[in-house]
N, C-alpha and C positions, 0 to 999 in steps of 0.2 A: 657499290659497297667495296671498300678496300680489301686487299688480300689479308687474311689473318684468321677469320672465323670460318669454320667448316661445320655444317650440320652433322650431328652424330659423333662429334669429337668433343672431348672435355678439356678444359683449360684451368690453369691456376694463375692467379694474379697476386704478385708479391708487392705489398704496399709499404712504401717508405714514408714515415710521418715525422721524422726528426730533422736531420740536416744533411748537408753534403758529406760531412765526416762519416756518417753512418753508411751512406751510399758507397763511398770510397772503400770502406771496410768490408762491406758485405757483397756488393754486386759482382766483383771479380770472382767470387766463389761460385756463382751461378752460371753454369754453362748454357750457351744458347740452345733453346729448343722452341720450335714454333708454338708449342702448347703452353709456354710461359709468357705472361704479360707482366711488365714492370710498371708500377704505379708511382707517380709523383703525388703523394697524398696532400690533402688540403692543408694540414699544419706545415708540412714541408714547403709547399709553395708559398705560404704566408711568410715563412722564415727566409727562404732563399730567392723568392721571386721567379721571374721567367727564366733566369739563368739556371735555376735548379732543374727545370724541365730539360733545358739544353744539355746540362751536365749528364743527366741520365741518357739522353739521346746519343751522346758521344760514346757512352760505355755499352750501350745495348742496341743491337741491330734489329730486334724484334719490335713488337708493339709497345709503345710507351703511352700510358694512360695519364692524362692531366685531370686530376680530380678537383676541378674548379668549383663544382656544385653551383653552376650558374643560376642566378635568380633574375637577372635583368641584363640588358646590353649584350644580348647573345651573339650578335654578329661580330662585334669587336673582340669579345673574349675568345670566341672560337678562333678567330684569325690570329690573335697573338699566340695562342697555344699551339696552333698548327705551325706557325712560323718558327716556334721554338723547338719543334720536332715531335709534337704529340701525334699519335695515330688514333687515339680515342679520347673523348672528352665527356665529362659528366655535367648534367644540369639537374636541378632539384625538381622533383615531381610536383612540389607545392608552388612552383612558379606560375605566373599567369600563362594562360593558353597561348597568347600571342608570343610570349617569350619562347615557349617550347616549340612552337611552329617555326619561328626564326632559327632557333637552335638546330633543329633537325634539318631544315633546308640548307643552312650554311654548312653543316657537317657534310651533307651530301655533295654540295658544290665543291668543297675542299677535299672530298674523298677520304674522310676519316669516320670512325665509328661514333655514333651518337648513343650515349648511355643516360637514361633517366633514372635518377636515384629516388626511390620511394621512401626514404627515411622520414618518419613522422606522418606519412600519408595513410589514412585509415582504410581507404578503398582505392587501390591502384587502378582498377578497371575504370572508375569514374574519371580519373585523370587522363587515361588513354583515349577514351571514347571521343571527345571533341576535337582531337588533334587531326590536322589535315593529312598528315602522314605519320606513321608509327616510327619510333626509334629503332635502331638496330638492336639495342639491348635494354632490358629493364633490370634495375638493381633492387633486390629485396634485401633491406638493410636494417639490422638492429644496431643502433648507434653505440659508440664507445661508452657514453655516459649511462646507457641502459644495461650494460653488462653486469653492473652491481645490483640491478633490480631483479629479484628472484622470479617475479612473475613475467618478466619480459622475455619473449622468445623470438626466434627467427620464424617468421610466418610463412612456412613452407607451403601452406595450403593455397597461398596466392599464386604459386607457380602454375598449378594445374588450371586455375581459373583463367590466367592470362594466356597460357599456351593453348587453351581450348578455343580461343577466339582469334588470337593474333600470332602471326608468324614472326616472332622475335626471339632473340637469345635471352637467357635469364642468368644473371649472376647473383651470388649470395654473399653477404658480408655480415659480420657481427660475432666477434669472439671466437672465430674459427681457429683451431689448432690442427696440426697434421692428422691427428687421430679422428677428427670429426669431418674431414674432407669427404670420406666415403658417404657419410650421412647426407651431405649436401647433394652429392651426385645421385644418391638413391632417391632423393625427393625431387629430382628433375632438373637440378641446376646444371648449366653448361659451364659456368665459371665459378670457382671457389676463390674468394679473396681472403688472404691471410696477411696480417700486419707483422712487420718487423718491430720488435719492442726493445726498449732499454731495460737495464736491470732495475731501475726505479719505477718502471711502468707497472701499474696495477692491472692493466688490461691484458687480455690473452693474445697470443700470437707465437712467433718464433723469436726467441731471444737473439739479440744481435751478436752475441758471442758464440752462438751455436755453430756446428759444422754444417754449413748450408749445402755444400756439395752432397753430403750424405743424406740430409733431410729432404732436399728437393728430389733427389733420385728416388727416394722411397715414395714420396708423394706421386711422382710421375708413374710409378708402378700401379697406383690406384687409378690414375687418369686413363690409362690405356693408350693405344696408338691412335 
C-alpha cells in the first residue's frame, strides 16, 4: 500500500468537478497537509482529460485521486491515471467482478490506492464478497443527482457492516459541507469528500469563491492530528 493512509487518522478529500481554471483559482489557497487529498473529479477529467490529472499533480505534492469510476478496461485506465500522477483511483462497485479484480491487482502493482465507489449499489457487502482481494478503500456515495431527492440519504449504516468484516478504509461522499464533516466521522468514515462548487451549481459543497485557507483550517480542526 502506498504511503498516505494511516489507521485511526481522518482525512478530507477536496473534489474539483469543473475545469483547470477552478483548480488554478482554488488549489493555491490550500496548504499542503498529509490529511488532505485532492480529487480530479469525473466531470473535470471528462473536460480536461489526462492533462487535468497532471495539472493537479504539478500543484499538489500529496495524494491526487483520479475519480475515473472505472467500469471496464481496468488495467489500461489505471496505468494512464498513474502515469499522469494519480495516487488513488476509483472504480464502480457495479462493475463486473473480473474488472474489479484486475483494478485492485493493477493498483497494487502500481502502488496506488484502489477505491471502489458504491454509488447505486444496494448491497456493498455482496459486491465485496466475491473479490479475490479487497480494495484499499470503499466509497459510500450518495450521487449529486440524488441530493435533490428528499428521501435519499448517505447510507452510514453500511460503514459498520463493511468494517465489521473487512479491513478497509471508508470514505463518504454526497452533499457534504464543512458543518457535516463531523457527522461523517462520527459515523465511522475515514475520509470525508467535499465538492468545490460554482455559483451556478445547485449541489452542496464549498463555493469556489470562498476563503479556502480559512475553511480548510477549520475542517482540519475537526479531523484531528
